[in-house]
C-alpha positions as a printed NumPy array, in Angstrom:
array([[ 126.274,  -99.032,   70.322],
       [ 123.808, -101.34 ,   72.184],
       [ 121.172,  -98.497,   72.27 ],
       [ 121.371,  -97.706,   68.621],
       [ 118.632, -100.055,   67.347],
       [ 116.237,  -98.685,   69.949],
       [ 116.967,  -95.176,   68.876],
       [ 116.404,  -96.073,   65.269],
       [ 113.111,  -97.737,   66.183],
       [ 111.546,  -94.27 ,   66.758],
       [ 111.983,  -93.032,   63.092],
       [ 111.039,  -96.525,   61.976],
       [ 107.724,  -96.231,   63.796],
       [ 107.067,  -92.74 ,   62.479],
       [ 107.678,  -93.952,   58.857],
       [ 105.042,  -96.576,   59.228],
       [ 102.618,  -93.914,   60.741],
       [ 103.418,  -91.649,   57.741],
       [ 101.505,  -93.988,   55.438],
       [  98.294,  -93.766,   57.421],
       [  95.495,  -91.217,   57.026],
       [  95.497,  -88.257,   57.101],
       [  99.123,  -88.258,   55.832],
       [  98.802,  -91.092,   53.315],
       [ 102.496,  -91.453,   52.264],
       [ 102.22 ,  -95.127,   51.856],
       [ 105.671,  -95.891,   50.36 ],
       [ 107.101,  -94.669,   53.602],
       [ 105.211,  -97.426,   55.421],
       [ 107.011,  -99.928,   53.322],
       [ 110.296,  -98.392,   54.251],
       [ 109.346,  -98.456,   57.909],
       [ 108.388, -102.206,   57.694],
       [ 111.767, -102.981,   55.992],
       [ 113.676, -101.102,   58.672],
       [ 111.782, -102.808,   61.503],
       [ 112.507, -106.268,   60.06 ],
       [ 116.206, -105.411,   59.772],
       [ 116.478, -103.844,   63.282],
       [ 115.294, -107.103,   64.967],
       [ 117.533, -109.323,   62.924],
       [ 120.18 , -111.15 ,   64.975],
       [ 118.857, -109.994,   68.242],
       [ 117.79 , -112.09 ,   71.339],
       [ 114.028, -112.082,   72.101],
       [ 114.244, -109.327,   74.738],
       [ 115.823, -106.936,   72.267],
       [ 113.459, -107.867,   69.553],
       [ 110.595, -107.083,   71.981],
       [ 112.048, -103.803,   73.192],
       [ 112.82 , -102.5  ,   69.63 ],
       [ 109.377, -103.657,   68.316],
       [ 107.587, -102.054,   71.242],
       [ 109.284,  -98.664,   70.58 ],
       [ 108.36 ,  -99.063,   66.867],
       [ 104.755,  -99.612,   68.055],
       [ 104.817,  -96.519,   70.212],
       [ 106.236,  -94.263,   67.426],
       [ 103.61 ,  -95.643,   65.039],
       [ 100.551,  -95.329,   67.235],
       [ 101.221,  -92.119,   69.203],
       [ 100.802,  -89.806,   66.158],
       [  98.127,  -92.053,   64.554],
       [  95.888,  -91.831,   67.585],
       [  96.712,  -88.276,   68.752],
       [  93.05 ,  -87.386,   68.616],
       [  92.436,  -89.551,   71.762],
       [  94.301,  -86.953,   73.87 ],
       [  91.319,  -84.592,   73.578],
       [  88.9  ,  -87.261,   74.783],
       [  90.952,  -88.876,   77.545],
       [  94.511,  -87.64 ,   78.336],
       [  94.885,  -90.564,   80.693],
       [  93.406,  -93.246,   78.5  ],
       [  95.41 ,  -92.292,   75.314],
       [  98.846,  -93.477,   76.526],
       [  97.296,  -96.528,   78.033],
       [  95.772,  -97.429,   74.671],
       [  98.923,  -96.779,   72.849],
       [ 100.913,  -98.959,   75.248],
       [  98.569, -101.865,   74.644],
       [  98.756, -101.439,   70.875],
       [ 102.612, -101.355,   71.25 ],
       [ 102.647, -104.56 ,   73.255],
       [ 101.201, -106.177,   70.129],
       [ 104.059, -104.912,   68.032],
       [ 106.369, -106.23 ,   70.75 ],
       [ 104.859, -109.574,   70.366],
       [ 105.57 , -109.49 ,   66.586],
       [ 109.189, -109.043,   67.513],
       [ 109.204, -111.992,   69.887],
       [ 107.577, -114.233,   67.249],
       [ 110.148, -113.3  ,   64.607],
       [ 113.222, -115.607,   64.716],
       [ 116.605, -113.901,   64.659],
       [ 118.073, -115.537,   61.552],
       [ 117.249, -116.875,   58.171],
       [ 115.183, -114.596,   55.732],
       [ 112.578, -117.211,   54.696],
       [ 111.757, -118.317,   58.285],
       [ 111.899, -114.731,   59.615],
       [ 109.759, -113.266,   56.874],
       [ 106.976, -115.867,   57.155],
       [ 106.927, -115.527,   60.965],
       [ 106.968, -111.741,   60.918],
       [ 104.02 , -111.51 ,   58.439],
       [ 102.024, -114.207,   60.124],
       [ 102.522, -112.653,   63.678],
       [ 101.745, -109.199,   62.27 ],
       [  98.279, -110.297,   60.786],
       [  97.442, -112.233,   64.054],
       [  98.085, -109.384,   66.261],
       [  96.162, -106.99 ,   64.032],
       [  93.238, -109.44 ,   64.086],
       [  93.331, -109.62 ,   67.852],
       [  93.296, -105.887,   68.256],
       [  90.51 , -105.481,   65.744],
       [  88.22 , -107.7  ,   67.804],
       [  89.485, -107.502,   71.509],
       [  88.897, -106.211,   74.057],
       [  85.476, -104.738,   74.222],
       [  84.688, -105.545,   70.65 ],
       [  88.103, -104.282,   69.269],
       [  89.74 , -101.11 ,   68.068],
       [  90.525, -101.228,   64.309],
       [  92.12 ,  -97.872,   64.069],
       [  95.495,  -96.862,   62.615],
       [  95.71 , -100.212,   60.796],
       [  98.103, -101.451,   58.049],
       [  95.038, -102.195,   55.922],
       [  94.228,  -98.38 ,   55.905],
       [  97.683,  -97.975,   54.362],
       [  97.181, -100.784,   51.874],
       [  93.951,  -99.454,   50.388],
       [  95.933,  -96.518,   48.857],
       [  98.688,  -98.897,   47.347],
       [  98.651, -100.638,   43.996],
       [  97.86 , -103.882,   46.035],
       [  94.307, -102.752,   47.076],
       [  92.574, -105.369,   45.047],
       [  93.982, -108.057,   47.357],
       [  91.214, -107.125,   49.799],
       [  88.486, -108.227,   47.273],
       [  89.445, -111.839,   48.104],
       [  91.306, -111.839,   51.294],
       [  89.818, -108.752,   53.052],
       [  91.651, -106.375,   55.237],
       [  93.744, -109.052,   56.909],
       [  95.069, -110.009,   53.433],
       [  95.836, -106.417,   52.669],
       [  97.808, -106.32 ,   55.922],
       [  99.876, -109.276,   54.807],
       [ 100.429, -107.979,   51.329],
       [ 101.68 , -104.578,   52.769],
       [ 104.024, -106.412,   55.068],
       [ 105.341, -108.633,   52.359],
       [ 105.899, -105.496,   50.072],
       [ 107.87 , -103.866,   52.837],
       [ 110.11 , -106.828,   53.124],
       [ 110.462, -107.104,   49.328],
       [ 111.556, -103.497,   49.269],
       [ 114.132, -103.964,   51.985],
       [ 115.637, -106.957,   50.288],
       [ 115.683, -105.1  ,   46.836],
       [ 117.554, -102.115,   48.36 ],
       [ 120.219, -104.528,   49.764],
       [ 120.283, -106.462,   46.418],
       [ 119.561, -109.796,   48.054],
       [ 118.238, -112.748,   46.159],
       [ 115.376, -113.116,   48.793],
       [ 113.766, -110.187,   46.924],
       [ 112.271, -112.835,   44.55 ],
       [ 110.57 , -114.677,   47.295],
       [ 108.903, -111.681,   48.891],
       [ 107.922, -110.242,   45.445],
       [ 106.426, -113.511,   44.363],
       [ 104.191, -113.635,   47.371],
       [ 102.997, -110.068,   46.801],
       [ 102.179, -110.93 ,   43.169],
       [ 100.407, -114.089,   44.203],
       [  98.2  , -112.291,   46.751],
       [  97.28 , -109.454,   44.239],
       [  96.486, -111.985,   41.647],
       [  94.214, -113.805,   44.041],
       [  92.504, -110.554,   44.898],
       [  91.592, -110.203,   41.226],
       [  89.401, -113.252,   41.402],
       [  87.306, -111.988,   44.293],
       [  84.326, -110.421,   42.501],
       [  83.533, -112.869,   39.761],
       [  79.913, -113.288,   41.159],
       [  79.024, -109.586,   41.48 ],
       [  76.72 , -107.823,   38.961],
       [  75.037, -104.395,   38.524],
       [  71.213, -104.507,   38.491],
       [  70.289, -100.796,   38.572],
       [  71.341,  -97.203,   39.333],
       [  70.026,  -94.751,   41.771],
       [  70.503,  -91.002,   42.005],
       [  71.647,  -90.049,   45.579],
       [  72.056,  -86.987,   47.666],
       [  74.434,  -87.136,   50.672],
       [  73.557,  -84.252,   53.084],
       [  76.164,  -82.532,   55.325],
       [  74.655,  -79.738,   57.406],
       [  77.961,  -78.177,   58.507],
       [  78.648,  -76.525,   61.775],
       [  81.538,  -76.402,   64.401],
       [  83.867,  -79.273,   64.797],
       [  85.148,  -80.594,   68.234],
       [  81.898,  -80.084,   70.106],
       [  80.139,  -82.041,   72.893],
       [  76.582,  -83.278,   72.969],
       [  74.263,  -80.652,   74.423],
       [  70.465,  -80.777,   74.549],
       [  70.367,  -76.999,   73.72 ],
       [  72.149,  -77.457,   70.421],
       [  70.054,  -80.498,   69.007],
       [  67.661,  -78.158,   67.194],
       [  70.41 ,  -76.219,   65.513],
       [  71.975,  -79.391,   64.16 ],
       [  68.618,  -80.659,   62.823],
       [  67.89 ,  -77.16 ,   61.214],
       [  71.3  ,  -77.072,   59.483],
       [  70.457,  -80.412,   57.75 ],
       [  66.903,  -79.398,   56.958],
       [  68.323,  -76.269,   55.313],
       [  70.853,  -78.194,   53.221],
       [  68.144,  -80.734,   52.219],
       [  65.736,  -77.972,   51.118],
       [  68.253,  -76.606,   48.654],
       [  68.495,  -79.922,   46.697],
       [  67.933,  -78.825,   43.214],
       [  67.37 ,  -81.986,   41.125],
       [  65.422,  -85.213,   41.017],
       [  66.902,  -87.732,   43.294],
       [  65.95 ,  -91.217,   44.531],
       [  67.656,  -91.309,   47.877],
       [  68.635,  -88.861,   50.531],
       [  71.261,  -89.774,   53.293],
       [  71.425,  -87.919,   56.472],
       [  74.196,  -88.59 ,   59.121],
       [  74.096,  -90.433,   62.416],
       [  72.448,  -88.754,   65.416],
       [  70.993,  -85.732,   63.623],
       [  67.473,  -86.273,   64.792],
       [  68.042,  -86.176,   68.668],
       [  64.514,  -85.223,   69.911],
       [  63.272,  -84.595,   73.386],
       [  59.963,  -86.172,   74.53 ],
       [  56.924,  -84.002,   73.468],
       [  56.154,  -82.991,   77.097],
       [  59.625,  -82.087,   78.143],
       [  60.066,  -78.376,   78.958],
       [  62.998,  -76.398,   77.4  ],
       [  65.668,  -75.573,   79.922],
       [  66.016,  -71.813,   80.644],
       [  69.712,  -71.859,   79.515],
       [  68.67 ,  -72.848,   75.988],
       [  68.159,  -70.107,   73.338],
       [  65.775,  -72.085,   71.26 ],
       [  62.92 ,  -74.488,   72.013],
       [  63.902,  -78.107,   72.175],
       [  63.388,  -80.256,   69.062],
       [  60.57 ,  -82.74 ,   69.947],
       [  59.758,  -86.089,   68.51 ],
       [  56.41 ,  -85.143,   66.767],
       [  57.83 ,  -82.01 ,   65.027],
       [  60.999,  -84.01 ,   63.782],
       [  58.81 ,  -86.861,   62.439],
       [  56.34 ,  -84.505,   60.603],
       [  59.038,  -82.409,   59.048],
       [  60.989,  -85.468,   57.718],
       [  57.77 ,  -86.744,   56.41 ],
       [  57.22 ,  -83.581,   54.422],
       [  60.915,  -83.538,   53.28 ],
       [  60.481,  -86.939,   51.751],
       [  57.252,  -86.001,   50.058],
       [  58.614,  -82.72 ,   48.697],
       [  61.638,  -84.549,   47.274],
       [  59.684,  -87.581,   46.169],
       [  62.586,  -89.586,   47.553],
       [  63.526,  -92.052,   50.149],
       [  65.107,  -90.342,   53.142],
       [  67.414,  -92.192,   55.484],
       [  67.822,  -90.217,   58.817],
       [  69.821,  -90.99 ,   61.901],
       [  68.102,  -90.799,   65.287],
       [  69.194,  -90.903,   68.873],
       [  66.708,  -91.063,   71.813],
       [  65.942,  -93.03 ,   74.976],
       [  64.4  ,  -96.543,   74.626],
       [  60.771,  -96.941,   75.459],
       [  61.586,  -98.305,   78.916],
       [  64.028,  -95.409,   79.614],
       [  66.817,  -97.721,   80.731],
       [  69.108,  -97.211,   77.745],
       [  69.486,  -95.054,   74.613],
       [  68.8  ,  -96.077,   71.   ],
       [  71.075,  -95.139,   68.002],
       [  69.34 ,  -96.038,   64.826],
       [  68.531,  -95.052,   61.24 ],
       [  65.121,  -95.145,   59.659],
       [  64.194,  -95.284,   55.954],
       [  61.158,  -93.174,   55.041],
       [  59.402,  -93.446,   51.69 ],
       [  57.963,  -90.392,   49.832],
       [  54.415,  -91.238,   51.163],
       [  55.807,  -90.897,   54.776],
       [  55.887,  -94.59 ,   55.512],
       [  58.743,  -95.744,   57.679],
       [  59.826,  -98.931,   55.719],
       [  62.584, -100.125,   57.898],
       [  64.781,  -99.402,   60.924],
       [  68.3  , -100.457,   61.779],
       [  69.699, -100.091,   65.348],
       [  73.455,  -99.874,   65.652],
       [  75.064, -103.205,   66.691],
       [  78.706, -102.493,   67.362],
       [  78.948,  -99.793,   69.861],
       [  81.883,  -97.54 ,   70.861],
       [  83.455,  -98.639,   74.17 ],
       [  83.451,  -95.936,   76.827],
       [  81.396,  -93.706,   74.456],
       [  78.128,  -95.571,   73.798],
       [  78.652,  -98.321,   76.439],
       [  80.873,  -98.518,   79.456],
       [  82.564, -101.887,   80.185],
       [  82.981, -102.527,   83.853],
       [  80.701,  -99.597,   84.584],
       [  80.385, -100.204,   88.393],
       [  84.156, -100.232,   88.717],
       [  84.896,  -97.304,   86.489],
       [  82.203,  -95.024,   88.044],
       [  84.53 ,  -94.965,   91.179],
       [  87.086,  -92.977,   89.169],
       [  85.236,  -90.902,   86.644],
       [  82.051,  -88.805,   86.719],
       [  82.127,  -88.075,   82.943],
       [  81.004,  -91.385,   81.629],
       [  77.605,  -91.591,   79.926],
       [  74.653,  -92.066,   82.322],
       [  73.023,  -94.688,   80.134],
       [  74.52 ,  -97.194,   77.706],
       [  73.249,  -97.457,   74.179],
       [  71.291, -100.619,   73.652],
       [  72.823, -102.732,   70.879],
       [  70.68 , -103.785,   67.96 ],
       [  70.059, -107.383,   66.942],
       [  68.791, -107.185,   63.436],
       [  70.53 , -107.53 ,   60.071],
       [  72.509, -104.57 ,   58.847],
       [  70.103, -103.564,   56.063],
       [  67.244, -101.149,   55.363],
       [  64.601, -102.326,   53.016],
       [  63.419,  -99.367,   50.88 ],
       [  61.568,  -98.366,   47.794],
       [  64.861,  -98.054,   45.889],
       [  66.25 , -101.451,   46.996],
       [  67.967, -103.15 ,   49.848],
       [  70.474, -100.842,   51.417],
       [  73.293, -102.161,   53.561],
       [  74.152,  -99.91 ,   56.526],
       [  77.008,  -99.551,   58.958],
       [  76.501,  -96.747,   61.4  ],
       [  79.501,  -94.636,   62.314],
       [  82.063,  -96.812,   64.233],
       [  80.714,  -99.979,   62.513],
       [  82.411,  -99.034,   59.266],
       [  85.784,  -99.833,   60.834],
       [  84.699, -103.479,   61.214],
       [  84.776, -105.629,   58.091],
       [  82.349, -108.117,   59.726],
       [  79.627, -105.462,   59.874],
       [  79.808, -104.834,   56.108],
       [  79.84 , -108.494,   55.444],
       [  76.572, -108.725,   57.509],
       [  75.014, -105.959,   55.43 ],
       [  76.036, -107.366,   52.049],
       [  75.485, -110.971,   53.094],
       [  71.874, -110.019,   53.95 ],
       [  71.2  , -108.544,   50.506],
       [  72.731, -105.026,   50.669],
       [  73.044, -103.531,   47.143],
       [  75.057, -100.62 ,   48.326],
       [  76.42 ,  -99.541,   51.671],
       [  75.529,  -96.513,   53.85 ],
       [  77.648,  -95.09 ,   56.478],
       [  75.782,  -92.4  ,   58.43 ],
       [  78.259,  -91.142,   60.908],
       [  79.034,  -88.269,   63.37 ],
       [  82.519,  -87.271,   64.015],
       [  81.772,  -83.657,   65.123],
       [  83.039,  -84.322,   68.629],
       [  86.585,  -85.272,   67.513],
       [  89.68 ,  -83.161,   67.615],
       [  91.791,  -82.685,   64.386],
       [  90.955,  -84.797,   61.292],
       [  92.607,  -88.054,   62.093],
       [  89.486,  -89.945,   62.914],
       [  87.612,  -88.533,   59.948],
       [  90.41 ,  -89.371,   57.542],
       [  90.794,  -92.926,   58.836],
       [  87.032,  -93.394,   58.531],
       [  87.124,  -92.427,   54.925],
       [  89.938,  -95.094,   54.54 ],
       [  87.697,  -97.579,   56.297],
       [  84.849,  -96.827,   53.936],
       [  87.226,  -97.361,   51.005],
       [  88.183, -100.736,   52.528],
       [  84.635, -101.768,   52.772],
       [  83.981, -100.637,   49.237],
       [  86.807, -102.835,   47.916],
       [  85.973, -105.847,   50.095],
       [  82.226, -105.985,   49.114],
       [  82.565, -104.54 ,   45.58 ],
       [  79.755, -101.969,   46.485],
       [  79.406,  -98.169,   46.282],
       [  79.684,  -96.547,   49.872],
       [  77.989,  -93.395,   50.845],
       [  79.301,  -91.711,   53.914],
       [  77.304,  -88.857,   55.532],
       [  78.732,  -86.791,   58.374],
       [  77.324,  -83.589,   59.947],
       [  80.603,  -81.683,   59.814],
       [  82.87 ,  -83.858,   57.737],
       [  84.002,  -85.859,   55.983],
       [  81.152,  -87.003,   53.903],
       [  81.97 ,  -88.799,   50.664],
       [  80.912,  -91.112,   47.804],
       [  83.303,  -94.069,   47.372],
       [  83.336,  -96.279,   44.234],
       [  83.681, -100.121,   44.516],
       [  87.367,  -99.851,   43.708],
       [  87.955,  -97.678,   46.658],
       [  88.361,  -94.445,   44.746],
       [  86.867,  -91.369,   46.583],
       [  84.683,  -89.825,   43.929],
       [  83.589,  -86.851,   46.046],
       [  84.374,  -85.597,   49.52 ],
       [  83.378,  -82.699,   51.618],
       [  85.489,  -80.411,   53.687],
       [  85.313,  -79.979,   57.465],
       [  82.403,  -77.842,   58.726],
       [  81.092,  -76.879,   55.348],
       [  77.451,  -77.234,   54.48 ],
       [  77.211,  -79.204,   51.254],
       [  75.118,  -81.803,   49.381],
       [  76.984,  -84.379,   47.327],
       [  75.009,  -85.605,   44.21 ],
       [  75.816,  -88.796,   42.318],
       [  74.517,  -91.733,   40.401],
       [  75.579,  -94.959,   41.957],
       [  75.05 ,  -98.67 ,   41.057],
       [  73.056, -101.151,   42.923],
       [  74.841, -104.483,   42.818],
       [  74.082, -108.128,   43.793],
       [  76.354, -111.04 ,   44.509],
       [  79.143, -111.68 ,   47.006],
       [  82.763, -111.269,   46.759],
       [  85.123, -113.997,   48.136],
       [  85.991, -111.488,   50.924],
       [  82.347, -111.362,   51.968],
       [  82.141, -115.151,   51.744],
       [  85.425, -116.021,   53.525],
       [  85.954, -113.155,   55.941],
       [  89.059, -113.264,   57.94 ],
       [  89.481, -117.043,   57.75 ],
       [  92.196, -117.251,   55.001],
       [  94.614, -115.004,   56.812],
       [  93.685, -116.298,   60.247],
       [  94.651, -119.813,   58.983],
       [  97.779, -118.377,   57.327],
       [  98.852, -116.775,   60.603],
       [  98.144, -119.68 ,   62.96 ],
       [  99.45 , -122.441,   60.512],
       [ 102.595, -120.528,   59.783],
       [ 103.655, -119.951,   63.297],
       [ 102.616, -123.493,   64.271],
       [ 104.923, -124.954,   61.604],
       [ 107.791, -122.68 ,   62.713],
       [ 107.3  , -123.61 ,   66.339],
       [ 107.124, -127.291,   65.39 ],
       [ 110.382, -127.113,   63.519],
       [ 111.948, -125.283,   66.403],
       [ 110.927, -128.067,   68.757],
       [ 112.331, -130.723,   66.429],
       [ 115.589, -128.81 ,   66.357],
       [ 115.788, -128.548,   70.113],
       [ 115.411, -132.384,   70.524],
       [ 118.894, -132.781,   69.171],
       [ 120.525, -129.643,   70.737],
       [ 121.887, -131.545,   73.698],
       [ 124.036, -133.587,   71.341],
       [ 125.087, -130.512,   69.283],
       [ 125.933, -128.379,   72.473],
       [ 128.019, -130.776,   74.481],
       [ 129.588, -127.85 ,   76.405],
       [ 126.159, -126.494,   77.485],
       [ 127.221, -122.897,   76.814],
       [ 123.917, -121.947,   75.021],
       [ 125.489, -121.625,   71.54 ],
       [ 124.46 , -124.453,   69.201],
       [ 125.357, -125.232,   65.582],
       [ 122.398, -126.529,   63.639],
       [ 120.778, -126.859,   60.319],
       [ 117.686, -124.744,   60.065],
       [ 115.689, -123.703,   57.142],
       [ 118.278, -124.923,   54.68 ],
       [ 121.122, -122.785,   56.271],
       [ 123.85 , -123.296,   58.783],
       [ 123.591, -120.6  ,   61.441],
       [ 123.811, -119.753,   65.132],
       [ 121.017, -118.833,   67.578],
       [ 122.055, -115.721,   69.442],
       [ 121.741, -115.767,   73.241],
       [ 122.737, -112.255,   73.894],
       [ 122.431, -108.908,   72.291],
       [ 124.704, -109.192,   69.263],
       [ 123.887, -107.558,   66.017],
       [ 124.55 , -110.267,   63.509],
       [ 122.895, -110.015,   60.113],
       [ 119.394, -111.364,   59.754],
       [ 119.965, -113.185,   56.409],
       [ 122.25 , -116.09 ,   56.348]])
């Protein structure tokens, strides 16, 4: 019987994963959270950790399966690190008393999520509870409290469901907190207003998925997007190309013999994009990738080109992909792998906007859309809509692409802006400010998405406050719980005269016992 909770932890984690993209069965995540909370009730800290660690494994293994194709060794290491965070949630959750347990559980969960979204190497905000939350009826919470708030409301909703199924009076507590968070979210966009509309075209050139960068294929990628752009059949104001579509060689570089076509060179690419902007009488935003002027690094950037050919602005990607665009601890890791990039991408330093003839465009290139603070930078600097040129053509399966669409939905809700996502092989999409996906392409198809979107000004509370409300909630809640625990321990020597580790105490308005072993007593007392 002692192994039963650990065995149940596996389906519990799988239920949590089922709510994530690409599956999207969000009610199952609530069931998984409720089960997790009950499985660790009445357990000592070691069993709470082990059960929660297994929940973390079962949740993150399927949700990050795409990593296996990139690094079969690194994938399980990453999953283990994520699962340690789930284990920490288990340790932080006391064994008894619903009120104290539920506040500790939700506080620890949001703090662990915030940590992994930011550390190490800039963070890894993939397979998150917020991605589940944006598909739930609670999505508006993010308008005020951001993705951390959506994480908290999903956790409380799971706890409310668990108490409801068991017909416990504590259902009222959890449900009340969910309602309060959702109500707070409704206040988040009181200062946002629409100032204009623009007709847009999001270009997806199509082509094979799960490919690797090769100098011999850069022309083919460019030509597919030129072909798609040349069939635009209506008057538009703005054309969006994906990330890294213009990957030119220096003008004097010879074409390798193994290549079937001549290399795409800088002058040719520039001239053809200038003609495209003139022919369409539209602003064209294109994604470039090339060595920096000093040759010591690469640059990943987007430029905005007006119909007269003028480059009005440039944005260099700031938040880079660890081990993809930059290699942490390079001198050490080079001893174990010869497949790492030869040069890092140089991080940009400017604001996340493009000044154009149609307005100020916020921009998050590819990986940056997973980070709420990059969208806050864009909108905080005047972005009237948000662009996400991206390139997921190297990824196996559709997990990353689906989670990126979910991230674009989160950024739309948080900022109250339209989001335009452009990818070479999918998914490209148009997302409304309420997170609804208005249009989305398929994988590998060549397609242009047309729409009329609003330009908006003003800042939501989420843009203004960032992660601070939920960071304070998490830290303050755990600090209060720890403080009460210390006060309780002051008198334990008097309450435990026999010194056997079992104490009788008043805690959180209840009379209960603190388990010292692996018993399975109920979590609500």
